[in-house]
C-alpha positions as CSV (number, residue, x, y, z in Angstrom):
1,X,6.7,-24.8,-1.0
2,X,7.8,-23.1,-4.3
3,X,10.9,-21.0,-3.9
4,X,10.7,-17.9,-6.0
5,X,14.0,-16.0,-6.2
6,X,12.2,-12.7,-6.8
7,X,10.9,-12.6,-3.2
8,X,14.3,-12.7,-1.6
9,X,16.5,-10.7,0.8
10,X,18.8,-10.0,-2.2
11,X,16.1,-8.3,-4.1
12,X,14.0,-6.7,-1.3
13,X,16.1,-6.7,1.8
14,X,17.2,-6.1,4.3
15,X,14.0,-6.9,6.1
16,X,13.1,-8.8,9.3
17,X,10.2,-11.1,10.1
18,X,7.8,-11.1,13.1
19,X,5.8,-14.2,13.7
20,X,2.2,-13.6,14.8
21,X,1.5,-17.3,15.4
22,X,-1.9,-18.5,14.2
23,X,-3.6,-15.3,12.9
24,X,-7.4,-15.3,12.7
25,X,-8.9,-13.5,9.7
26,X,-12.0,-11.5,9.4
27,X,-13.4,-13.9,6.7
28,X,-13.1,-16.8,9.2
29,X,-9.9,-18.4,8.0
30,X,-6.7,-18.8,10.0
31,X,-3.1,-18.3,8.7
32,X,-0.9,-20.7,10.7
33,X,2.5,-19.4,11.6
34,X,1.7,-16.0,10.0
35,X,4.9,-14.0,9.4
36,X,5.0,-10.3,8.8
37,X,8.0,-8.9,7.0
38,X,9.1,-5.4,7.9
39,X,12.0,-2.9,7.6
40,X,13.0,-0.2,10.0
41,X,15.1,3.0,9.7
42,X,16.1,5.4,12.4
43,X,15.7,5.1,16.1
44,X,12.7,5.1,18.4
45,X,13.0,7.9,20.9
46,X,12.5,7.3,24.7
47,X,8.9,8.7,24.5
48,X,8.2,6.3,21.6
49,X,6.3,9.1,19.8
50,X,8.4,9.6,16.7
51,X,7.3,6.4,14.9
52,X,6.1,6.6,11.2
53,X,4.4,3.7,9.5
54,X,4.7,3.3,5.8
55,X,2.3,0.7,4.2
56,X,2.8,-1.1,0.9
57,X,0.7,-1.2,-2.3
58,X,-0.4,-3.9,-4.7
59,X,2.7,-5.9,-5.8
60,X,5.0,-3.5,-3.9
61,X,7.3,-4.4,-1.1
62,X,9.2,-2.5,1.6
63,X,12.1,-2.0,-0.7
64,X,10.4,0.3,-3.2
65,X,8.8,2.2,-0.3
66,X,12.3,2.6,1.3
67,X,13.7,3.9,-2.0
68,X,11.0,6.3,-2.9
69,X,9.5,7.7,0.4
70,X,12.1,8.0,3.0
71,X,15.8,9.0,3.4
72,X,18.3,11.4,4.8
73,X,17.2,14.9,4.2
74,X,13.7,13.9,3.1
75,X,10.5,14.8,4.9
76,X,10.5,11.3,6.4
77,X,14.0,11.4,7.7
78,X,15.5,8.5,9.7
79,X,17.7,11.0,11.5
80,X,14.4,12.3,13.1
81,X,11.9,9.5,12.9
82,X,11.7,5.8,13.6
83,X,10.3,4.5,10.3
84,X,8.6,1.1,10.0
85,X,7.7,-0.2,6.6
86,X,5.4,-3.2,6.9
87,X,4.7,-5.6,4.0
88,X,1.0,-6.6,3.6
89,X,0.0,-10.2,3.8
90,X,0.2,-11.8,0.3
91,X,2.9,-9.5,-1.1
92,X,5.5,-12.2,-1.3
93,X,7.6,-11.2,1.8
94,X,5.0,-11.5,4.5
95,X,3.2,-14.9,4.5
96,X,1.8,-15.4,1.0
97,X,0.1,-18.1,-1.1
98,X,3.5,-19.1,-2.6
99,X,5.2,-19.4,0.8
100,X,2.4,-20.6,3.1
101,X,2.3,-24.0,4.9
102,X,1.2,-26.9,2.7
103,X,-2.5,-26.7,3.8
104,X,-2.7,-23.0,2.9
105,X,-0.5,-23.0,-0.1
106,X,-1.4,-21.5,-3.5
107,X,-5.1,-21.6,-4.3
108,X,-5.9,-22.8,-0.8
109,X,-4.7,-19.6,0.8
110,X,-7.6,-17.9,2.7
111,X,-9.3,-14.6,1.9
112,X,-7.5,-11.7,3.5
113,X,-8.9,-8.2,4.0
114,X,-7.3,-4.8,4.5
115,X,-8.5,-4.8,8.1
116,X,-6.5,-8.1,8.6
117,X,-3.4,-6.3,7.4
118,X,-3.9,-3.4,9.7
119,X,-4.6,-5.6,12.7
120,X,-1.4,-7.6,12.0
121,X,0.5,-4.3,11.7
122,X,-1.0,-3.1,15.0
123,X,0.2,-6.3,16.7
124,X,3.7,-6.0,15.3
125,X,4.1,-2.3,16.4
126,X,2.6,-2.8,19.8
127,X,4.1,-6.2,20.7
128,X,7.5,-5.8,19.2
129,X,8.3,-2.1,19.8
130,X,5.8,-1.1,22.4
131,X,4.5,1.7,20.1
132,X,1.2,3.3,21.2
133,X,1.3,6.4,19.1
134,X,2.1,7.0,15.4
135,X,3.2,10.4,14.3
136,X,2.2,9.5,10.8
137,X,0.7,6.7,8.7
138,X,1.3,7.0,5.0
139,X,0.8,4.8,1.9
140,X,-0.2,4.9,-1.7
141,X,-2.9,3.0,-3.6
142,X,-3.6,-0.2,-1.5
143,X,-1.3,1.4,1.0
144,X,-3.7,4.3,1.1
145,X,-6.5,1.8,1.8
146,X,-4.5,0.6,4.8
147,X,-3.8,4.2,5.9
148,X,-7.6,5.0,5.9
149,X,-8.2,1.7,7.8
150,X,-5.6,2.7,10.4
151,X,-7.2,6.2,10.9
152,X,-10.7,4.7,11.4
153,X,-9.8,1.6,13.4
154,X,-7.2,3.1,15.7
155,X,-8.2,6.8,15.9
156,X,-6.4,7.4,19.2
157,X,-3.1,6.0,18.0
158,X,-2.8,7.7,14.7
159,X,-1.8,11.4,14.9
160,X,-1.5,12.1,11.2
161,X,-2.6,10.2,8.2
162,X,-1.7,10.7,4.5
163,X,-3.5,8.4,2.0
164,X,-2.0,8.9,-1.5
165,X,-4.0,8.0,-4.6
166,X,-6.4,5.7,-2.8
167,X,-10.0,5.6,-1.4
168,X,-11.5,4.8,2.0
169,X,-14.0,2.6,0.1
170,X,-13.1,1.1,-3.2
171,X,-15.1,2.3,-6.3
172,X,-17.1,0.4,-8.8
173,X,-14.8,1.5,-11.5
174,X,-11.8,0.0,-9.7
175,X,-13.7,-3.1,-8.9
176,X,-14.2,-3.8,-12.6
177,X,-10.6,-2.9,-13.4
178,X,-9.4,-5.4,-10.8
179,X,-11.7,-8.0,-12.3
180,X,-9.8,-7.7,-15.6
181,X,-6.5,-8.1,-13.8
182,X,-7.8,-11.3,-12.1
183,X,-9.2,-12.6,-15.4
184,X,-5.9,-12.0,-17.2
185,X,-4.1,-14.2,-14.8
186,X,-6.8,-16.9,-14.5
187,X,-7.3,-17.2,-18.3
188,X,-3.8,-18.4,-18.8
189,X,-3.9,-22.0,-20.2
190,X,-1.5,-23.1,-17.5
191,X,-3.5,-21.5,-14.6
192,X,-4.9,-24.9,-13.6
193,X,-7.3,-23.3,-11.0
194,X,-4.3,-21.8,-9.2
195,X,-2.6,-25.2,-8.8
196,X,0.3,-24.6,-11.2
197,X,3.6,-26.1,-10.3
198,X,5.8,-23.2,-11.4
199,X,4.7,-19.5,-11.5
200,X,6.8,-19.1,-14.7
201,X,4.3,-21.4,-16.5
202,X,1.7,-18.6,-16.1
203,X,3.8,-16.1,-18.0
204,X,1.1,-15.4,-20.6
205,X,-1.4,-14.4,-18.0
206,X,1.2,-12.3,-16.2
207,X,2.0,-10.5,-19.4
208,X,-1.7,-9.7,-20.1
209,X,-2.0,-8.6,-16.5
210,X,0.9,-6.3,-17.0
211,X,-0.5,-4.9,-20.2
212,X,-3.6,-3.8,-18.4
213,X,-1.4,-1.8,-16.0
214,X,0.3,-0.2,-19.0
215,X,-3.1,1.1,-20.1
216,X,-4.6,2.2,-16.8
217,X,-1.5,2.8,-14.6
218,X,-0.2,5.6,-16.7
219,X,-1.9,8.7,-18.0
220,X,-2.9,9.5,-21.6
221,X,-0.5,12.4,-21.6
222,X,2.3,10.1,-20.6
223,X,2.0,8.3,-23.9
224,X,1.0,11.3,-25.9
225,X,4.3,13.0,-25.0
226,X,6.3,9.7,-25.2
227,X,7.6,10.2,-21.7
228,X,8.7,6.6,-21.5
229,X,11.7,7.8,-23.5
230,X,12.8,9.7,-20.3
231,X,13.1,6.3,-18.7
232,X,15.4,5.0,-21.3
233,X,12.9,3.2,-23.6
234,X,13.1,4.1,-27.3
235,X,9.7,2.8,-28.3
236,X,6.3,2.1,-26.9
237,X,6.8,-1.7,-27.4
238,X,10.1,-1.6,-25.6
239,X,8.5,0.2,-22.6
240,X,5.5,-2.3,-22.5
241,X,7.8,-5.3,-22.5
242,X,10.8,-3.9,-20.6
243,X,9.1,-1.9,-17.9
244,X,5.6,-3.1,-17.1
245,X,5.9,-6.8,-18.2
246,X,9.4,-6.9,-16.8
247,X,8.1,-5.7,-13.5
248,X,5.3,-8.2,-13.1
249,X,6.7,-11.3,-14.8
250,X,8.8,-12.5,-11.8
251,X,5.9,-12.4,-9.4
252,X,3.6,-15.2,-8.3
253,X,0.0,-15.1,-9.7
254,X,-1.6,-16.4,-6.5
255,X,0.1,-13.7,-4.5
256,X,-1.3,-11.1,-6.9
257,X,-4.8,-12.5,-6.7
258,X,-4.7,-12.5,-2.9
259,X,-3.9,-8.8,-3.0
260,X,-6.4,-8.1,-5.8
261,X,-9.3,-9.6,-3.8
262,X,-8.6,-7.5,-0.7
263,X,-8.1,-4.4,-2.9
264,X,-11.5,-5.0,-4.5
265,X,-13.2,-5.4,-1.1
266,X,-11.5,-2.5,0.6
267,X,-14.0,-0.5,2.7
268,X,-13.5,1.2,6.0
269,X,-17.2,1.4,6.6
270,X,-17.4,-2.4,7.4
271,X,-16.6,-1.2,11.0
272,X,-19.8,1.0,11.0
273,X,-22.2,-1.4,9.2
274,X,-21.7,0.2,5.8
275,X,-22.0,3.9,6.9
276,X,-19.0,5.6,5.3
277,X,-19.8,9.0,6.8
278,X,-19.9,7.4,10.3
279,X,-16.6,5.5,9.7
280,X,-14.7,8.6,8.6
281,X,-16.3,10.5,11.4
282,X,-14.4,8.3,13.8
283,X,-11.1,9.7,12.7
284,X,-9.3,12.0,15.2
285,X,-6.0,12.4,13.3
286,X,-5.0,15.2,11.0
287,X,-5.6,13.9,7.5
288,X,-3.9,15.1,4.4
289,X,-5.3,13.5,1.2
290,X,-2.9,13.5,-1.8
291,X,-4.5,12.9,-5.2
292,X,-2.6,12.7,-8.5
293,X,-4.1,14.8,-11.4
294,X,-3.3,12.2,-14.1
295,X,-4.6,9.2,-12.1
296,X,-7.1,7.2,-14.0
297,X,-7.8,4.9,-11.1
298,X,-8.3,7.4,-8.3
299,X,-8.8,10.9,-9.9
300,X,-8.9,13.9,-7.6
301,X,-12.7,14.2,-8.0
302,X,-13.0,10.7,-6.5
303,X,-10.6,11.5,-3.6
304,X,-12.4,14.7,-2.9
305,X,-15.5,12.8,-1.8
306,X,-13.6,11.2,1.1
307,X,-12.1,14.6,2.1
308,X,-15.6,16.1,2.4
309,X,-16.6,13.3,4.9
310,X,-13.4,13.4,6.9
311,X,-13.1,15.9,9.9
312,X,-9.9,17.9,10.2
313,X,-8.8,17.0,6.7
314,X,-7.3,18.7,3.7
315,X,-6.5,17.7,0.2
316,X,-3.6,18.5,-2.1
317,X,-3.2,17.6,-5.8
318,X,0.1,16.2,-7.1
319,X,0.9,16.9,-10.7
320,X,2.2,13.8,-12.5
321,X,2.1,12.9,-16.2
322,X,2.9,9.3,-15.1
323,X,-0.6,9.0,-13.5
324,X,-1.3,6.4,-10.8
325,X,2.1,4.8,-11.2
326,X,3.7,8.1,-10.5
327,X,3.7,6.5,-7.1
328,X,6.9,4.6,-8.2
329,X,8.8,7.9,-8.1
330,X,9.8,7.8,-11.7
331,X,9.5,11.6,-12.0
332,X,11.8,13.7,-9.6
333,X,9.0,16.3,-9.4
334,X,6.7,13.7,-7.9
335,X,8.9,13.0,-4.9
336,X,9.5,16.7,-4.5
337,X,5.8,17.4,-4.2
338,X,5.2,14.5,-1.9
339,X,8.0,15.6,0.4
340,X,6.7,19.2,0.5
341,X,3.2,18.0,1.6
342,X,4.6,15.4,4.1
343,X,6.8,18.1,5.7
344,X,3.8,20.3,5.8
345,X,1.7,17.9,7.8
346,X,4.6,16.6,10.0
347,X,5.3,20.2,11.0
348,X,1.7,20.7,12.0
349,X,1.2,20.5,15.7
350,X,-1.4,18.1,17.0
351,X,-4.0,19.6,19.4
352,X,-4.5,17.9,22.7
353,X,-7.3,18.6,25.2
354,X,-7.1,18.1,29.0
355,X,-9.8,19.4,31.3
356,X,-11.2,21.6,28.6
357,X,-7.9,23.2,27.8
358,X,-6.1,22.7,24.5
359,X,-2.4,22.7,23.8
360,X,-0.1,21.5,21.0
361,X,2.4,18.7,20.7
362,X,5.0,18.3,18.1
363,X,6.3,14.8,17.2
């Protein structure tokens, strides 16, 4: 097993690990000794109805979600809620290609779907904490895919859902973009069909992969206005090398490919034989869709299509020159807008019906 210092408690902790044992996957494989990494903040109340789940995106871990989306005085406040941030399989903290048992290591790691992540998260929440109700599920990009899957797969458990910059079914445009990400990694001369001995040997592929994110992750306006200078970079080249390449270079290529495949295949309608309208029609939670106006991966017009098919849903648009990677919280105004909308939905009472009568509950 290759030890990669990037995926450590020092860089991404504190986090804990829950062992699912042998975890069966939708594609037919099994992850032996499947470990799910998670972080918690706040306390679970006696009714166990103040829990919030935050999911992770492509390449991201619980650490960045902790830093950007929760905190004292924020909409998601640990003084009020029990916050659980769960790392998706393959992200480097939960069981991943670089850390799996020898028979599943590296290129031998089985195919994982978004639905597998959500089933694993469900087991962690119910088995470890006895949680049967979630006041909110929220996540961005691939985290939004998981949020949609949660709302469709466990409609009675999820009271509120906020997918940010992500679709219920991945688009053809995104599928092709992800193909270029995969090709950038696999075209490295040292790729060796995924059987490299050191992830640092695949640095050329990781740099090309990062450059693609520099193109599509940020908006045209971000570069037009040279907004990278607000982040402390004096030139475009310094930003490309110091920010995007610097972010991806320490990561493991097989881990990224594991997440890329499931991102490509994300589709909540698998549960309804391909009928997206029927899948979204299963949702019982209050849904607030957040789209980013400068997003070249999931523009608001794309996200609006999901909103039209989802009952009891609304959509808000976040202004961000950073585009899709505004999700990183590099603009203070981004976090302010997200907090405003999260507070809005968390303050919305949930309607309950008993014997034909309705009443409201606040979590």
